[in-house]
C-alpha positions as CSV (number, residue, x, y, z in Angstrom):
1,X,52.8,15.2,-2.8
2,X,49.9,15.2,-0.4
3,X,47.4,18.0,0.3
4,X,49.4,18.7,3.5
5,X,52.4,19.6,1.4
6,X,50.6,22.4,-0.4
7,X,48.6,24.6,2.0
8,X,45.6,25.9,0.1
9,X,44.0,29.2,1.0
10,X,41.0,28.5,3.2
11,X,37.8,29.8,1.6
12,X,35.5,29.3,4.7
13,X,35.6,28.1,8.3
14,X,36.6,24.5,8.2
15,X,33.9,22.6,10.0
16,X,30.9,24.4,8.5
17,X,32.5,24.1,5.1
18,X,32.9,20.4,5.5
19,X,29.2,20.1,6.7
20,X,28.1,22.0,3.6
21,X,29.9,19.8,1.2
22,X,28.9,16.6,2.9
23,X,25.3,17.7,2.9
24,X,25.1,17.6,-0.9
25,X,27.3,14.5,-1.4
26,X,25.6,11.6,-3.1
27,X,28.4,9.2,-2.2
28,X,31.1,8.9,0.5
29,X,34.0,11.5,0.0
30,X,37.5,10.7,1.0
31,X,39.7,13.2,2.9
32,X,41.7,14.2,-0.2
33,X,38.5,15.2,-2.1
34,X,37.2,17.0,1.0
35,X,40.4,18.8,1.5
36,X,40.5,20.0,-2.1
37,X,36.9,21.2,-1.8
38,X,37.3,23.2,1.3
39,X,40.8,24.4,0.8
40,X,42.4,23.0,3.9
41,X,45.3,20.6,4.5
42,X,44.3,16.9,4.6
43,X,45.5,16.5,8.2
44,X,43.3,19.3,9.4
45,X,40.4,17.9,7.5
46,X,40.8,14.5,9.0
47,X,40.9,16.0,12.5
48,X,37.8,18.1,11.8
49,X,35.9,15.1,10.5
50,X,36.6,13.1,13.6
51,X,35.6,16.0,15.8
52,X,32.3,16.5,13.9
53,X,31.5,12.8,14.2
54,X,32.2,12.9,17.9
55,X,30.0,16.0,18.4
56,X,27.1,14.5,16.6
57,X,27.3,11.4,18.9
58,X,27.6,13.5,22.0
59,X,24.6,15.7,21.0
60,X,22.4,12.7,20.2
61,X,21.7,14.0,16.7
62,X,19.3,12.0,14.4
63,X,22.1,11.6,12.0
64,X,25.8,10.6,12.2
65,X,28.9,11.1,10.2
66,X,30.5,7.8,9.2
67,X,33.8,6.8,7.6
68,X,32.6,4.1,5.2
69,X,34.5,2.5,2.3
70,X,37.3,5.0,2.6
71,X,35.0,8.0,2.5
72,X,32.8,10.2,4.8
73,X,29.1,10.6,4.5
74,X,26.0,11.5,6.6
75,X,23.7,8.7,7.6
76,X,20.5,8.6,9.7
77,X,21.0,6.7,13.0
78,X,19.8,3.2,13.3
79,X,17.6,3.9,16.3
80,X,15.5,6.2,14.1
81,X,15.1,3.7,11.3
82,X,11.4,3.2,12.1
83,X,10.7,6.9,11.9
84,X,12.5,7.3,8.6
85,X,10.8,4.2,7.2
86,X,7.4,5.5,8.1
87,X,8.2,8.8,6.4
88,X,9.6,7.2,3.2
89,X,6.7,4.8,2.9
90,X,4.0,7.4,3.8
91,X,1.7,7.6,0.8
92,X,3.1,4.5,-0.8
93,X,-0.5,3.3,-1.4
94,X,-1.6,6.7,-2.8
95,X,-3.4,6.1,-6.0
96,X,-3.4,8.0,-9.2
97,X,-6.3,10.4,-9.8
98,X,-8.6,10.0,-12.8
99,X,-6.8,12.8,-14.6
100,X,-3.5,11.1,-14.2
101,X,-4.8,7.7,-15.2
102,X,-6.4,9.0,-18.3
103,X,-3.2,10.8,-19.3
104,X,-1.1,7.8,-18.5
105,X,-3.3,5.6,-20.6
106,X,-2.9,7.9,-23.6
107,X,0.8,7.8,-23.3
108,X,0.9,4.0,-22.9
109,X,-1.2,3.4,-26.0
110,X,0.1,6.1,-28.3
111,X,3.8,6.3,-27.2
112,X,6.0,7.9,-28.1
113,X,3.8,10.9,-28.0
114,X,4.1,14.6,-27.3
115,X,2.3,16.5,-24.6
116,X,0.4,18.5,-27.3
117,X,-1.0,15.3,-28.8
118,X,-2.0,14.0,-25.3
119,X,-3.7,17.3,-24.6
120,X,-5.6,17.1,-28.0
121,X,-6.8,13.6,-27.2
122,X,-8.0,14.4,-23.7
123,X,-9.3,17.9,-24.6
124,X,-7.4,19.6,-21.7
125,X,-3.9,20.9,-21.0
126,X,-1.9,18.0,-19.5
127,X,1.3,19.8,-18.7
128,X,0.9,19.6,-14.9
129,X,-0.2,16.0,-14.9
130,X,2.6,15.0,-17.2
131,X,5.1,16.6,-14.8
132,X,3.6,14.5,-12.0
133,X,3.8,11.3,-14.0
134,X,7.4,12.0,-14.9
135,X,8.3,12.8,-11.2
136,X,6.7,9.6,-10.2
137,X,8.8,7.6,-12.6
138,X,5.9,6.3,-14.7
139,X,6.7,8.4,-17.8
140,X,10.0,9.5,-19.3
141,X,11.3,11.6,-22.2
142,X,11.8,9.6,-25.4
143,X,13.6,12.0,-27.8
144,X,12.0,14.6,-30.0
145,X,9.6,14.7,-32.9
146,X,11.6,14.9,-36.2
147,X,9.0,17.2,-37.8
148,X,8.2,19.7,-35.1
149,X,11.0,19.1,-32.5
150,X,8.5,18.5,-29.7
151,X,9.6,16.3,-26.8
152,X,8.1,12.8,-26.9
153,X,7.2,10.7,-23.9
154,X,6.9,7.0,-23.2
155,X,6.1,4.8,-20.2
156,X,8.9,3.4,-18.1
157,X,9.9,-0.1,-17.0
158,X,8.7,1.0,-13.6
159,X,5.2,1.5,-15.1
160,X,5.3,-2.1,-16.4
161,X,6.4,-3.2,-13.0
162,X,3.5,-1.4,-11.2
163,X,0.8,-2.8,-13.5
164,X,2.4,-6.3,-13.4
165,X,3.3,-6.9,-17.1
166,X,6.5,-7.8,-18.8
167,X,6.0,-5.7,-21.9
168,X,3.7,-3.3,-23.6
169,X,2.4,-6.1,-25.7
170,X,0.5,-7.4,-22.7
171,X,-1.5,-4.2,-22.2
172,X,-5.3,-4.7,-22.6
173,X,-6.8,-4.0,-26.0
174,X,-7.8,-0.4,-25.4
175,X,-6.0,1.3,-28.3
176,X,-8.9,0.9,-30.7
177,X,-11.0,3.0,-28.5
178,X,-8.6,6.0,-28.5
179,X,-8.9,8.6,-31.3
180,X,-6.5,8.1,-34.2
181,X,-3.8,10.7,-34.5
182,X,-5.0,11.6,-38.0
183,X,-8.3,12.8,-36.4
184,X,-6.6,15.2,-34.0
185,X,-5.0,17.6,-36.5
186,X,-7.8,20.2,-36.2
187,X,-7.5,20.2,-32.4
188,X,-3.7,20.5,-32.6
189,X,-4.0,23.4,-35.0
190,X,-6.5,25.0,-32.6
191,X,-3.9,24.7,-29.8
192,X,-1.3,26.4,-31.9
193,X,-3.6,29.3,-32.5
194,X,-3.3,30.6,-28.9
195,X,-2.6,29.7,-25.3
196,X,-6.3,29.6,-24.4
197,X,-7.3,27.1,-27.1
198,X,-7.0,24.2,-24.6
199,X,-8.5,24.5,-21.2
200,X,-5.8,24.0,-18.5
201,X,-6.2,21.1,-16.1
202,X,-5.0,21.6,-12.5
203,X,-1.9,19.7,-11.7
204,X,-2.5,16.7,-9.5
205,X,-2.3,17.5,-5.8
206,X,-1.5,15.3,-2.8
207,X,-4.9,15.8,-1.2
208,X,-6.9,14.4,-4.1
209,X,-8.8,11.2,-3.2
210,X,-7.8,8.0,-4.9
211,X,-10.0,6.8,-7.7
212,X,-8.3,3.9,-9.3
213,X,-6.5,0.7,-8.1
214,X,-3.2,1.7,-9.9
215,X,-0.9,2.5,-7.1
216,X,2.2,4.7,-6.9
217,X,4.8,4.2,-4.1
218,X,6.4,7.6,-4.5
219,X,3.5,9.8,-3.3
220,X,2.2,13.0,-4.9
221,X,4.9,15.6,-5.5
């Protein structure tokens, strides 16, 4: 039995409903899936999809609706590839700020490590910078501390790729110059005493000038 055999109750106007669903799709959707999503017969959905694709072509939109691999999805038009490429690559050479580099170094040499411990080592609150590093794909979550339940962080394979090494074993010998975790207990206890115990460090912003040759292709978020 096809979707045409069972007429679902429409929940919204067909074409706008299809556009809304396709806008959030991360892969091509076939007509059956779209018909189920919008509550219309498959035949009507097929006609509406073809009509939408034609309208976009006639209007010269910067995107088009394609039927690819048995499914429908939005794509940017080939003639605007250079514009899209320039936008995507904009900021590819943006470099990490000193604050981000210092935080990344602590994670690299002390991983897996919690944000509280990184803050204790650096002497500032690193929550904002850690979010930036996670968003850029340089740092990721690595489980939780068994004693305190704090989220632990580690560097990613993308980090290794960006600095040009195969494994963490190839990192320069900087760990001996970082404070031992056993020496940080007093500072950690101080943090636990109140929210003002550690000075907050502003989150890295996109306008900060580069200060180090480590590059990040994603740009500041």
